[in-house]
Backbone of each chain as ProteinMPNN parsed JSONL, in Angstrom:
{"seq_chain_A": "ILNVEQSPQSLHVQEGDSTNFTCSFPSSNFYALHWYRWETAKSPEALFVMTLNGDEKKKGRISATLNTKEGYSYLYIKGSQPEDSATYLCALNMDSNYQLIWGAGTKLIIKP", "coords_chain_A": {"N_chain_A": [[217.224, 114.851, 135.587], [217.048, 111.598, 134.453], [219.094, 109.701, 132.379], [219.43, 107.158, 130.013], [221.846, 106.079, 127.981], [222.644, 105.004, 124.723], [225.083, 103.669, 122.571], [226.719, 102.797, 119.483], [224.294, 104.816, 117.642], [223.498, 103.582, 115.335], [224.648, 100.764, 113.421], [226.578, 99.124, 111.04], [227.461, 95.925, 110.155], [229.606, 93.442, 108.887], [228.547, 90.247, 107.785], [229.42, 87.522, 109.805], [231.387, 88.851, 111.203], [232.307, 89.991, 114.506], [230.758, 92.032, 117.022], [230.092, 94.855, 119.192], [228.203, 96.866, 121.488], [227.186, 99.72, 123.494], [225.646, 100.487, 126.626], [224.944, 103.128, 128.698], [224.44, 104.359, 131.985], [223.053, 106.102, 134.868], [224.921, 105.531, 137.803], [224.008, 105.538, 140.375], [221.538, 104.37, 142.699], [220.94, 101.867, 141.493], [219.135, 99.062, 140.282], [218.428, 97.018, 138.402], [219.41, 95.955, 135.104], [218.299, 95.78, 131.83], [218.347, 94.057, 128.715], [216.999, 94.187, 125.479], [215.867, 92.822, 122.381], [214.686, 94.081, 119.329], [213.095, 93.261, 116.623], [212.121, 94.245, 113.342], [208.663, 94.705, 112.848], [208.031, 92.907, 114.806], [207.527, 91.902, 118.306], [209.289, 93.598, 120.954], [211.859, 91.67, 122.407], [212.821, 90.114, 125.359], [216.182, 89.829, 126.309], [218.275, 89.719, 128.313], [218.431, 90.086, 131.873], [220.144, 91.825, 134.282], [221.644, 92.099, 137.468], [223.775, 92.251, 139.272], [226.94, 93.75, 139.968], [229.514, 93.129, 137.717], [228.229, 90.992, 136.631], [227.729, 88.585, 134.069], [226.124, 87.558, 131.233], [224.929, 85.053, 128.966], [223.647, 84.056, 125.805], [223.484, 81.88, 123.483], [225.136, 83.174, 120.737], [225.217, 85.672, 121.733], [226.177, 87.895, 124.272], [226.405, 89.609, 127.456], [227.723, 92.145, 129.574], [228.128, 93.696, 132.799], [228.726, 96.676, 134.556], [228.201, 98.15, 137.371], [229.301, 100.048, 138.978], [230.625, 101.933, 137.46], [228.669, 102.439, 135.689], [227.82, 101.15, 133.168], [226.976, 98.9, 130.497], [227.852, 96.278, 128.304], [226.915, 94.868, 125.206], [227.562, 92.0, 123.399], [228.004, 90.523, 120.219], [228.805, 87.601, 118.674], [230.283, 86.511, 115.687], [228.374, 87.592, 113.656], [225.112, 87.199, 112.257], [222.656, 87.361, 109.584], [220.11, 87.246, 110.802], [220.508, 88.552, 113.167], [220.069, 91.173, 112.763], [218.523, 93.953, 113.996], [216.985, 96.228, 116.35], [218.619, 96.99, 119.307], [217.811, 97.336, 122.579], [218.41, 98.877, 125.722], [217.413, 98.97, 129.158], [216.772, 100.509, 132.265], [216.172, 99.602, 135.605], [215.501, 101.332, 138.521], [214.618, 100.757, 140.988], [212.673, 98.258, 142.718], [210.224, 98.42, 141.505], [207.996, 98.558, 138.645], [208.945, 100.398, 136.848], [210.738, 101.268, 134.013], [213.563, 102.769, 132.562], [214.335, 103.763, 129.437], [216.837, 103.312, 126.919], [217.579, 104.788, 123.678], [218.222, 102.945, 121.824], [220.273, 100.75, 119.765], [220.643, 100.391, 116.414], [221.194, 97.627, 114.588], [222.605, 96.444, 111.645], [223.163, 93.776, 109.592], [225.361, 93.018, 107.1], [225.279, 90.997, 104.235]], "CA_chain_A": [[216.669, 113.993, 134.552], [217.841, 110.393, 134.311], [219.263, 109.317, 130.986], [220.096, 105.936, 129.618], [222.42, 106.389, 126.679], [223.149, 103.864, 123.971], [225.926, 104.029, 121.429], [226.307, 103.868, 118.601], [222.879, 104.85, 117.309], [223.329, 102.518, 114.346], [225.881, 100.013, 113.197], [226.571, 98.155, 109.947], [228.493, 94.917, 110.416], [229.682, 92.382, 107.887], [228.2, 88.913, 108.261], [230.568, 86.758, 110.291], [232.185, 89.662, 112.129], [231.777, 90.193, 115.846], [230.507, 93.435, 117.293], [229.575, 95.152, 120.535], [227.735, 98.221, 121.698], [227.237, 100.162, 124.882], [224.542, 101.142, 127.329], [225.453, 103.868, 129.854], [223.336, 104.738, 132.865], [223.528, 106.647, 136.143], [225.299, 104.398, 138.655], [223.347, 105.612, 141.68], [220.211, 103.766, 142.806], [220.793, 100.821, 140.488], [218.468, 97.831, 140.694], [218.586, 95.995, 137.358], [219.618, 96.436, 133.743], [217.691, 94.85, 130.889], [218.586, 94.159, 127.274], [215.945, 93.668, 124.626], [216.063, 92.867, 120.932], [213.431, 94.443, 118.675], [213.132, 93.084, 115.173], [211.058, 94.955, 112.627], [207.34, 94.065, 112.768], [207.86, 91.935, 115.895], [207.554, 92.471, 119.65], [210.586, 93.579, 121.655], [212.084, 90.38, 123.06], [213.779, 90.216, 126.454], [217.405, 89.027, 126.172], [218.934, 89.523, 129.592], [218.287, 91.019, 132.976], [221.343, 91.709, 135.118], [221.464, 92.846, 138.705], [224.973, 92.351, 140.096], [228.146, 94.262, 139.355], [230.338, 92.026, 137.231], [227.383, 89.988, 135.978], [227.93, 88.3, 132.657], [225.086, 86.638, 130.79], [225.175, 84.584, 127.603], [222.542, 83.349, 125.161], [223.993, 81.567, 122.147], [226.266, 84.019, 120.311], [225.05, 87.0, 122.337], [226.511, 87.962, 125.693], [226.355, 90.956, 128.005], [228.428, 92.361, 130.834], [227.557, 94.799, 133.579], [229.56, 97.373, 135.536], [227.282, 99.087, 138.022], [230.044, 101.121, 139.656], [230.898, 102.98, 136.474], [227.417, 102.707, 134.992], [227.728, 100.76, 131.77], [226.813, 97.5, 130.112], [228.175, 95.997, 126.914], [226.304, 93.711, 124.557], [228.476, 91.462, 122.39], [227.481, 89.501, 119.314], [229.933, 86.905, 118.067], [229.958, 85.899, 114.398], [227.048, 88.137, 113.315], [224.314, 86.572, 111.211], [221.58, 88.263, 109.143], [218.982, 87.272, 111.735], [220.825, 89.431, 114.288], [219.656, 92.533, 112.416], [217.441, 94.372, 114.897], [217.351, 97.305, 117.275], [218.908, 96.46, 120.636], [217.432, 98.334, 123.578], [218.649, 98.6, 127.131], [216.483, 99.656, 130.05], [217.246, 100.536, 133.647], [215.316, 99.64, 136.796], [216.209, 101.953, 139.636], [214.183, 100.054, 142.184], [211.996, 96.997, 142.403], [208.921, 98.556, 140.863], [207.959, 98.198, 137.238], [209.396, 101.489, 135.992], [211.957, 101.096, 133.242], [214.038, 103.941, 131.828], [214.821, 103.143, 128.212], [217.701, 103.954, 125.95], [216.979, 104.961, 122.35], [218.501, 101.747, 121.033], [221.298, 100.656, 118.724], [220.114, 99.657, 115.266], [222.248, 96.786, 114.007], [222.319, 95.917, 110.314], [224.185, 92.819, 109.188], [225.507, 92.99, 105.645], [225.702, 89.662, 103.785]], "C_chain_A": [[217.612, 112.794, 134.383], [217.892, 109.99, 132.853], [219.948, 107.983, 130.888], [220.556, 106.153, 128.179], [222.917, 105.12, 126.006], [223.987, 104.366, 122.802], [226.515, 102.767, 120.817], [224.796, 103.825, 118.349], [222.567, 103.774, 116.282], [224.685, 101.949, 113.969], [225.667, 99.048, 112.03], [227.743, 97.214, 110.144], [228.437, 93.85, 109.331], [229.314, 91.045, 108.526], [229.465, 88.149, 108.652], [231.456, 87.523, 111.254], [231.504, 89.705, 113.494], [231.645, 91.685, 116.116], [230.072, 93.626, 118.742], [229.095, 96.584, 120.566], [227.432, 98.446, 123.168], [225.92, 100.736, 125.361], [225.139, 101.816, 128.564], [224.286, 104.377, 130.677], [223.895, 105.337, 134.145], [223.779, 105.501, 137.122], [224.649, 104.441, 140.033], [221.99, 104.933, 141.603], [219.958, 102.696, 141.752], [220.055, 99.638, 141.08], [218.672, 96.724, 139.669], [218.76, 96.665, 136.005], [219.111, 95.357, 132.791], [218.203, 95.11, 129.486], [217.44, 93.493, 126.535], [216.402, 93.736, 123.173], [214.71, 93.124, 120.279], [213.624, 94.35, 117.18], [211.933, 93.778, 114.549], [209.803, 94.09, 112.554], [207.143, 92.968, 113.823], [207.84, 92.659, 117.241], [208.983, 92.58, 120.139], [210.695, 92.302, 122.481], [213.141, 90.552, 124.147], [214.963, 89.283, 126.207], [217.994, 88.689, 127.539], [218.392, 90.5, 130.62], [219.46, 90.766, 133.909], [221.206, 92.605, 136.322], [222.754, 93.092, 139.468], [226.149, 92.916, 139.317], [229.036, 93.093, 138.946], [229.561, 90.905, 136.58], [227.787, 89.821, 134.529], [226.891, 87.254, 132.279], [225.356, 86.26, 129.332], [223.96, 83.818, 127.101], [222.978, 83.085, 123.732], [225.209, 82.414, 121.833], [226.225, 85.417, 120.942], [225.402, 86.933, 123.825], [226.478, 89.418, 126.139], [227.115, 90.994, 129.313], [227.874, 93.6, 131.514], [228.592, 95.355, 134.544], [228.681, 98.448, 136.176], [228.025, 100.245, 138.674], [230.335, 102.272, 138.707], [229.698, 103.245, 135.57], [227.437, 102.376, 133.511], [227.527, 99.253, 131.639], [227.18, 97.368, 128.644], [227.371, 94.786, 126.444], [227.23, 93.281, 123.43], [227.728, 90.464, 121.514], [228.673, 88.917, 118.565], [229.489, 86.31, 116.737], [228.579, 86.301, 113.902], [226.415, 87.404, 112.141], [223.194, 87.526, 110.798], [220.421, 88.343, 110.125], [219.265, 88.105, 112.99], [220.426, 90.877, 114.004], [218.42, 92.901, 113.212], [217.892, 95.642, 115.603], [217.505, 96.697, 118.66], [218.705, 97.585, 121.648], [217.933, 97.922, 124.95], [217.704, 99.45, 127.971], [216.944, 99.474, 131.483], [216.075, 100.5, 134.617], [216.103, 100.324, 137.9], [215.751, 101.405, 140.978], [213.309, 98.897, 141.757], [210.624, 97.181, 141.784], [209.056, 98.35, 139.359], [208.618, 99.21, 136.325], [210.717, 101.155, 135.322], [212.293, 102.401, 132.541], [214.797, 103.409, 130.629], [215.858, 103.998, 127.504], [217.001, 104.016, 124.599], [217.295, 103.806, 121.413], [219.695, 101.897, 120.108], [220.719, 99.81, 117.611], [221.264, 98.937, 114.577], [221.783, 96.228, 112.673], [223.479, 95.029, 109.904], [224.21, 92.739, 107.667], [225.986, 91.619, 105.195], [227.001, 89.721, 102.972]], "O_chain_A": [[218.817, 112.961, 134.196], [216.868, 109.941, 132.172], [220.922, 107.709, 131.589], [219.745, 106.381, 127.281], [223.535, 104.267, 126.643], [223.647, 105.346, 122.14], [226.781, 101.79, 121.517], [224.111, 102.903, 118.793], [221.517, 103.133, 116.336], [225.724, 102.576, 114.173], [224.718, 98.264, 112.019], [228.885, 97.652, 110.282], [227.363, 93.416, 108.916], [229.711, 90.747, 109.652], [230.451, 88.137, 107.915], [232.195, 86.922, 112.034], [230.298, 89.488, 113.618], [232.339, 92.5, 115.507], [229.727, 92.664, 119.428], [229.528, 97.415, 119.767], [227.421, 97.516, 123.975], [225.183, 101.378, 124.612], [225.77, 101.152, 129.387], [223.26, 104.78, 130.129], [225.059, 105.122, 134.481], [222.947, 104.603, 137.256], [224.734, 103.468, 140.782], [221.361, 104.924, 140.545], [218.869, 102.633, 141.181], [220.299, 99.246, 142.222], [219.049, 95.609, 140.03], [218.314, 97.792, 135.789], [219.447, 94.18, 132.926], [218.462, 96.255, 129.114], [216.976, 92.411, 126.894], [217.208, 94.584, 122.791], [213.714, 92.484, 120.616], [214.224, 95.221, 116.55], [210.868, 93.881, 115.158], [209.869, 92.901, 112.241], [206.194, 92.189, 113.738], [208.098, 93.861, 117.319], [209.817, 91.748, 119.785], [209.751, 91.905, 123.163], [214.226, 91.072, 123.888], [214.78, 88.097, 125.931], [218.184, 87.52, 127.874], [217.952, 91.599, 130.282], [219.734, 89.624, 134.28], [220.716, 93.73, 136.223], [222.833, 94.047, 140.24], [226.334, 92.598, 138.142], [229.28, 92.18, 139.735], [230.149, 89.969, 136.038], [228.14, 90.785, 133.849], [226.786, 86.204, 132.913], [225.93, 87.038, 128.57], [223.33, 83.053, 127.831], [222.86, 83.954, 122.868], [226.2, 82.386, 122.564], [227.109, 86.238, 120.7], [224.973, 86.024, 124.537], [226.518, 90.337, 125.321], [227.151, 90.017, 130.062], [227.234, 94.441, 130.883], [229.255, 94.604, 135.26], [228.451, 99.51, 135.597], [227.444, 101.308, 138.898], [230.297, 103.439, 139.098], [229.718, 104.181, 134.772], [227.107, 103.224, 132.682], [227.856, 98.467, 132.527], [226.861, 98.239, 127.835], [227.177, 93.819, 127.18], [227.635, 94.099, 122.604], [226.925, 89.667, 121.999], [229.439, 89.63, 117.918], [228.437, 85.676, 116.662], [227.705, 85.448, 113.743], [227.082, 87.042, 111.173], [222.818, 88.406, 111.572], [219.809, 89.402, 110.268], [218.36, 88.338, 113.791], [220.443, 91.714, 114.907], [217.388, 92.237, 113.112], [219.037, 96.073, 115.467], [216.626, 95.975, 119.13], [219.342, 98.636, 121.576], [217.884, 96.743, 125.303], [217.255, 100.512, 127.542], [217.443, 98.414, 131.861], [215.114, 101.257, 134.481], [217.239, 99.946, 138.186], [216.432, 101.576, 141.989], [213.212, 98.588, 140.569], [209.919, 96.197, 141.557], [210.132, 98.003, 138.871], [208.834, 98.927, 135.147], [211.692, 100.802, 135.985], [211.413, 103.062, 131.991], [215.784, 102.69, 130.778], [215.777, 105.226, 127.487], [215.966, 103.383, 124.394], [216.709, 103.695, 120.336], [220.078, 103.001, 119.721], [220.346, 98.657, 117.824], [222.184, 99.564, 114.052], [220.717, 95.621, 112.574], [224.629, 95.464, 109.87], [223.201, 92.43, 107.033], [226.988, 91.118, 105.706], [227.494, 88.687, 102.52]]}, "seq_chain_B": "SAVISQKPSRDICQRGTSLTIQCQVDSQVTMMFWYRQQPGQSLTLIATANQGSEATYESGFVIDKFPISRPNLTFSTLTVSNMSPEDSSIYLCSVNRAQETQYFGPGTRLLVL", "coords_chain_B": {"N_chain_B": [[206.682, 83.552, 130.253], [204.586, 85.665, 128.137], [201.82, 85.816, 125.941], [200.95, 88.258, 123.776], [198.676, 90.206, 122.043], [197.956, 92.762, 119.636], [195.729, 95.148, 118.241], [194.869, 97.703, 115.901], [197.501, 96.457, 113.698], [198.743, 98.348, 112.226], [198.031, 101.702, 111.116], [196.774, 104.39, 109.161], [195.89, 107.626, 109.702], [193.712, 110.484, 109.678], [194.37, 113.836, 110.674], [192.909, 115.105, 113.682], [191.126, 113.071, 114.088], [190.322, 110.062, 116.003], [191.882, 107.135, 117.367], [191.489, 103.849, 118.5], [193.356, 101.501, 120.217], [193.762, 98.078, 120.736], [194.64, 95.693, 123.243], [195.438, 92.433, 124.023], [195.959, 89.876, 126.364], [197.265, 86.598, 127.062], [196.913, 85.593, 129.563], [195.895, 86.271, 132.966], [196.742, 89.416, 134.262], [198.007, 91.829, 136.558], [198.921, 94.472, 136.11], [199.016, 96.434, 133.189], [200.885, 97.977, 130.615], [201.281, 100.934, 128.706], [203.127, 102.095, 126.005], [204.918, 104.431, 123.927], [206.866, 104.853, 120.957], [208.364, 107.344, 119.448], [209.655, 108.411, 116.274], [213.118, 107.791, 116.186], [213.396, 108.084, 118.896], [213.482, 107.155, 122.471], [211.744, 104.362, 123.947], [208.82, 105.365, 125.541], [207.02, 105.538, 128.48], [203.561, 105.751, 128.633], [201.299, 105.313, 130.277], [200.091, 103.383, 133.086], [197.936, 100.705, 133.269], [195.552, 99.663, 135.427], [193.463, 97.089, 136.546], [190.182, 97.795, 137.457], [190.624, 100.298, 138.487], [191.481, 103.787, 137.985], [193.661, 104.602, 135.27], [197.185, 105.201, 135.623], [198.948, 107.986, 134.778], [201.929, 109.049, 133.13], [204.257, 111.791, 133.468], [203.509, 114.436, 131.309], [201.591, 113.2, 129.835], [198.098, 112.927, 129.397], [194.772, 112.119, 130.495], [192.67, 112.976, 128.877], [193.73, 113.094, 126.354], [194.807, 110.566, 125.958], [192.863, 108.378, 126.644], [192.26, 105.447, 128.6], [191.123, 102.133, 128.847], [190.361, 99.395, 131.04], [188.888, 96.796, 131.266], [188.979, 94.165, 132.225], [191.164, 91.511, 133.477], [192.711, 90.696, 131.368], [192.715, 92.382, 129.2], [193.025, 95.54, 127.519], [192.507, 98.905, 126.384], [193.843, 101.6, 124.487], [193.24, 104.882, 123.615], [194.04, 107.181, 121.14], [193.495, 110.434, 120.964], [191.977, 113.064, 119.028], [193.979, 113.396, 116.958], [197.247, 114.435, 115.876], [199.944, 115.092, 113.528], [202.21, 114.783, 115.152], [201.623, 112.688, 116.791], [202.254, 110.448, 115.453], [203.641, 107.366, 115.726], [205.055, 104.344, 117.153], [202.978, 102.351, 119.018], [202.918, 100.498, 121.954], [201.824, 97.791, 123.955], [202.432, 96.28, 127.153], [203.269, 93.727, 129.605], [204.36, 92.809, 132.903], [206.58, 90.352, 134.238], [208.469, 87.931, 136.096], [211.264, 89.295, 137.901], [210.829, 91.832, 137.011], [210.935, 91.826, 134.254], [209.639, 92.822, 131.162], [207.065, 91.961, 128.901], [206.151, 92.322, 125.58], [203.578, 93.449, 123.325], [203.117, 93.203, 119.713], [203.013, 95.756, 118.729], [201.581, 98.83, 117.457], [201.63, 100.54, 114.562], [201.397, 103.815, 113.863], [200.45, 106.327, 111.661], [199.91, 109.667, 111.226], [198.282, 111.886, 109.191]], "CA_chain_B": [[206.449, 84.549, 129.205], [203.185, 85.992, 127.91], [201.473, 86.052, 124.542], [200.214, 89.517, 123.745], [198.305, 90.634, 120.692], [197.489, 94.138, 119.507], [195.012, 95.519, 117.023], [195.387, 97.203, 114.639], [198.958, 96.404, 113.646], [199.144, 99.649, 111.678], [196.928, 102.498, 110.591], [197.032, 105.748, 108.689], [194.715, 108.37, 110.141], [193.672, 111.916, 109.413], [194.452, 114.654, 111.896], [191.632, 115.432, 114.291], [190.36, 111.855, 114.388], [190.798, 109.271, 117.144], [192.119, 105.708, 117.096], [191.547, 103.004, 119.69], [194.24, 100.354, 120.065], [193.391, 97.02, 121.667], [195.714, 94.818, 123.695], [194.89, 91.217, 124.624], [196.997, 89.02, 126.947], [196.769, 85.231, 127.152], [196.736, 85.214, 130.964], [195.503, 87.415, 133.785], [197.844, 90.216, 134.787], [197.536, 92.956, 137.356], [199.232, 95.743, 135.46], [199.383, 96.499, 131.777], [201.566, 99.244, 130.36], [201.214, 101.48, 127.343], [204.314, 102.846, 125.623], [205.056, 104.819, 122.532], [208.194, 105.185, 120.5], [208.378, 108.269, 118.327], [210.832, 108.154, 115.426], [214.421, 108.184, 116.705], [213.336, 108.333, 120.349], [213.372, 105.997, 123.363], [210.416, 103.947, 124.405], [208.332, 106.254, 126.591], [205.818, 105.028, 129.133], [202.429, 106.676, 128.627], [200.476, 105.096, 131.465], [199.917, 102.033, 133.61], [196.502, 100.411, 133.34], [195.221, 98.714, 136.488], [192.063, 96.67, 136.478], [189.333, 98.244, 138.558], [190.939, 101.658, 138.932], [191.902, 104.687, 136.91], [195.047, 104.451, 134.825], [198.168, 106.145, 136.154], [199.629, 108.594, 133.635], [203.245, 109.626, 133.342], [204.345, 113.222, 133.211], [203.401, 114.795, 129.9], [200.473, 112.473, 129.215], [196.856, 113.199, 130.121], [193.673, 111.198, 130.202], [191.833, 113.478, 127.79], [194.407, 112.799, 125.091], [195.07, 109.116, 125.876], [192.006, 107.607, 127.549], [192.592, 104.021, 128.682], [190.162, 101.264, 129.531], [190.912, 98.12, 131.534], [187.661, 96.174, 131.759], [189.258, 92.9, 132.91], [192.587, 91.266, 133.736], [193.425, 90.253, 130.165], [192.416, 93.266, 128.067], [193.076, 96.977, 127.724], [192.535, 99.731, 125.181], [194.392, 102.963, 124.533], [192.732, 105.724, 122.541], [194.793, 108.39, 120.821], [192.39, 111.325, 120.624], [192.255, 114.327, 118.329], [195.366, 113.151, 116.543], [198.038, 115.345, 115.051], [201.111, 114.36, 112.996], [203.166, 114.481, 116.238], [201.226, 111.419, 117.417], [202.767, 109.33, 114.647], [204.535, 106.611, 116.624], [204.693, 102.96, 117.421], [202.37, 102.223, 120.336], [203.112, 99.133, 122.433], [201.39, 97.432, 125.297], [203.3, 95.278, 127.763], [202.965, 93.266, 130.956], [205.618, 92.379, 133.51], [206.679, 89.041, 134.89], [209.523, 87.823, 137.106], [212.394, 90.214, 137.834], [210.395, 93.047, 136.321], [211.023, 91.723, 132.801], [208.376, 93.138, 130.512], [206.762, 91.283, 127.647], [205.498, 93.314, 124.75], [202.83, 93.136, 122.133], [203.858, 93.488, 118.481], [203.006, 97.181, 118.418], [200.675, 99.447, 116.468], [202.347, 101.611, 113.856], [200.404, 104.84, 113.544], [200.868, 107.485, 110.887], [198.854, 110.675, 111.18], [198.531, 112.812, 108.075]], "C_chain_B": [[204.956, 84.81, 129.078], [202.992, 86.209, 126.419], [200.538, 87.247, 124.506], [199.905, 89.866, 122.3], [197.782, 92.062, 120.734], [196.758, 94.311, 118.19], [194.778, 97.012, 117.018], [196.905, 97.125, 114.671], [199.514, 97.703, 113.076], [197.915, 100.387, 111.199], [197.465, 103.843, 110.126], [195.762, 106.539, 108.959], [194.837, 109.846, 109.765], [193.738, 112.685, 110.717], [193.053, 115.011, 112.379], [190.777, 114.227, 114.619], [190.97, 111.146, 115.58], [190.967, 107.817, 116.722], [192.184, 104.966, 118.418], [192.355, 101.752, 119.381], [193.875, 99.338, 121.136], [194.595, 96.152, 122.001], [195.107, 93.646, 124.458], [196.044, 90.339, 125.115], [196.413, 87.63, 127.17], [196.599, 84.755, 128.587], [196.415, 86.467, 131.774], [196.732, 88.12, 134.349], [197.272, 91.399, 135.539], [197.717, 94.27, 136.601], [199.544, 95.537, 133.99], [199.931, 97.897, 131.52], [201.396, 99.636, 128.902], [202.414, 102.386, 127.108], [204.105, 103.434, 124.241], [206.538, 105.03, 122.233], [208.065, 106.076, 119.283], [209.669, 108.045, 117.543], [212.119, 108.678, 116.058], [214.476, 108.395, 118.208], [213.324, 107.032, 121.134], [211.913, 105.581, 123.479], [210.021, 104.834, 125.581], [207.048, 105.689, 127.169], [204.74, 106.105, 129.14], [201.67, 106.559, 129.944], [200.49, 103.629, 131.849], [198.428, 101.804, 133.811], [196.266, 99.324, 134.371], [193.753, 98.342, 136.378], [191.305, 97.168, 137.695], [189.662, 99.618, 139.096], [191.365, 102.485, 137.742], [193.358, 104.395, 136.529], [195.92, 105.528, 135.451], [199.009, 106.673, 135.003], [200.982, 109.165, 134.04], [203.212, 111.113, 132.993], [204.325, 113.489, 131.707], [202.279, 114.099, 129.161], [199.226, 112.66, 130.061], [195.731, 112.312, 129.613], [192.824, 111.678, 129.034], [192.419, 113.13, 126.428], [194.563, 111.286, 124.876], [194.166, 108.352, 126.843], [192.292, 106.105, 127.444], [191.444, 103.3, 129.36], [190.853, 99.98, 129.947], [189.73, 97.35, 132.124], [187.863, 94.848, 132.486], [190.764, 92.669, 132.959], [193.364, 90.811, 132.516], [193.328, 91.231, 129.005], [192.535, 94.724, 128.469], [192.987, 97.667, 126.374], [193.174, 101.061, 125.496], [193.804, 103.716, 123.354], [193.66, 106.913, 122.374], [193.774, 109.365, 120.232], [192.868, 112.551, 119.872], [193.692, 114.344, 117.802], [195.96, 114.271, 115.715], [199.233, 114.555, 114.52], [202.142, 113.986, 114.07], [202.833, 113.187, 116.974], [201.669, 110.205, 116.6], [203.869, 108.628, 115.427], [204.243, 105.134, 116.466], [204.151, 102.924, 118.848], [202.425, 100.747, 120.743], [202.421, 98.947, 123.77], [202.326, 96.362, 125.837], [202.754, 94.867, 129.119], [204.288, 92.857, 131.572], [205.463, 91.05, 134.221], [207.843, 89.064, 135.87], [210.667, 88.793, 136.824], [212.071, 91.432, 136.972], [210.613, 92.99, 134.817], [209.662, 91.994, 132.196], [208.277, 92.403, 129.182], [205.828, 92.186, 126.859], [204.61, 92.691, 123.693], [203.63, 93.542, 120.901], [203.826, 94.949, 118.064], [201.958, 97.571, 117.391], [201.413, 100.62, 115.862], [201.338, 102.608, 113.331], [201.061, 105.97, 112.777], [199.688, 108.438, 110.807], [199.198, 111.713, 110.109], [197.912, 114.173, 108.325]], "O_chain_B": [[204.155, 84.244, 129.822], [203.875, 86.714, 125.726], [199.475, 87.245, 125.126], [200.784, 89.821, 121.44], [197.234, 92.508, 121.742], [197.109, 93.713, 117.173], [194.5, 97.565, 118.082], [197.532, 97.67, 115.579], [200.628, 98.107, 113.408], [196.885, 99.78, 110.909], [198.465, 104.351, 110.631], [194.683, 106.166, 108.499], [195.934, 110.367, 109.565], [193.224, 112.236, 111.742], [192.133, 115.194, 111.581], [189.799, 114.347, 115.357], [192.0, 111.565, 116.107], [190.274, 107.336, 115.826], [192.857, 105.406, 119.35], [192.08, 101.038, 118.417], [193.7, 99.689, 122.303], [195.456, 95.906, 121.156], [194.358, 93.837, 125.417], [196.993, 90.086, 124.374], [195.219, 87.487, 127.434], [196.18, 83.618, 128.808], [196.64, 87.587, 131.315], [197.65, 87.474, 134.854], [196.2, 91.907, 135.211], [196.788, 95.067, 136.475], [200.238, 94.597, 133.603], [199.494, 98.872, 132.131], [201.371, 98.797, 128.002], [202.69, 103.305, 127.88], [203.237, 102.998, 123.484], [207.341, 105.337, 123.114], [207.695, 105.612, 118.205], [210.655, 107.548, 118.086], [212.21, 109.85, 116.422], [215.496, 108.838, 118.736], [213.177, 105.949, 120.567], [210.993, 106.333, 123.157], [210.807, 105.028, 126.508], [206.103, 105.395, 126.437], [204.97, 107.226, 129.592], [201.428, 107.55, 130.633], [200.848, 102.757, 131.057], [197.744, 102.609, 134.443], [196.726, 98.194, 134.207], [192.904, 99.202, 136.141], [191.743, 96.98, 138.831], [189.046, 100.067, 140.062], [191.581, 101.971, 136.644], [194.169, 103.996, 137.365], [195.453, 106.623, 135.767], [199.702, 105.909, 134.33], [201.153, 109.69, 135.14], [202.298, 111.612, 132.337], [205.039, 112.845, 130.938], [202.039, 114.378, 127.986], [199.278, 112.567, 131.287], [195.739, 111.831, 128.48], [192.309, 110.858, 128.273], [191.685, 112.901, 125.467], [194.461, 110.796, 123.751], [194.669, 107.733, 127.781], [192.53, 105.571, 126.361], [190.866, 103.795, 130.327], [191.801, 99.529, 129.305], [189.59, 97.263, 133.344], [187.013, 94.445, 133.279], [191.546, 93.522, 132.536], [194.566, 90.562, 132.615], [193.818, 90.932, 127.916], [192.202, 95.108, 129.59], [193.346, 97.091, 125.347], [193.068, 101.582, 126.607], [193.862, 103.242, 122.22], [194.022, 107.573, 123.349], [193.254, 109.146, 119.138], [193.994, 113.016, 120.047], [194.498, 115.201, 118.166], [195.269, 114.955, 114.961], [199.511, 113.46, 115.009], [202.862, 112.999, 113.925], [203.67, 112.651, 117.7], [201.474, 109.065, 117.021], [204.898, 109.223, 115.746], [203.324, 104.726, 115.755], [204.797, 103.413, 119.775], [202.032, 99.864, 119.98], [202.433, 99.842, 124.615], [202.943, 95.623, 125.069], [201.908, 95.541, 129.705], [205.246, 92.583, 130.85], [204.399, 90.686, 134.721], [208.167, 90.117, 136.418], [210.995, 89.074, 135.672], [212.94, 91.981, 136.294], [210.488, 94.018, 134.152], [208.651, 91.463, 132.656], [209.255, 92.248, 128.45], [204.86, 92.734, 127.386], [204.844, 91.576, 123.229], [204.694, 94.15, 121.02], [204.539, 95.342, 117.14], [201.516, 96.76, 116.576], [201.776, 101.571, 116.554], [200.524, 102.291, 112.464], [202.092, 106.503, 113.186], [198.6, 108.061, 110.371], [200.265, 112.326, 110.132], [198.028, 115.068, 107.487]]}, "name": "protein", "num_of_chains": 2, "seq": "ILNVEQSPQSLHVQEGDSTNFTCSFPSSNFYALHWYRWETAKSPEALFVMTLNGDEKKKGRISATLNTKEGYSYLYIKGSQPEDSATYLCALNMDSNYQLIWGAGTKLIIKPSAVISQKPSRDICQRGTSLTIQCQVDSQVTMMFWYRQQPGQSLTLIATANQGSEATYESGFVIDKFPISRPNLTFSTLTVSNMSPEDSSIYLCSVNRAQETQYFGPGTRLLVL"}
């Protein structure tokens, strides 16, 4: 059984602080790793897709890194803002087809 | 990207009844996907809906419980049949684009009493 694990399950962060959380996955048969943000009452929104070991992607205050050899990805948020409150999901592609294996998500709550 | 709408956005249903969820995409797509997320769980793929053929169901999901229609390249429905409280979930449809990135509808929040 293939598992994509995310930690922590939930996280409370003070506004203005930086934070990060983890996605762990089996390192064999890796094709791509996706990060999504899911705000309440909205659609999950694609943030990043990463394919190469050592990849680093950035979108505004949010960035992500990838280590395919050890099977983990970190998502970083710099200077958290209330609008960053959401559940952050990672998903693994093991080959080029559409199948994604999802983590359970990290629920981020930004305290003003 | 893709613009995807779902109806209804939420519903409260009695056990034993059925609910049909609609998914509309703003452009033609080959494959549409139906997911659910039960409380505290990962997104789980229910089935892939292909236009012109039977849907492909994942392990643990059957057509009698989750019948799917795909009458054209922009529309699909998922029916949750003979509902029980365990079917209370968020149901999402999605389509994929470049690099297998999937774009999601806003979801249908279902509560079964």
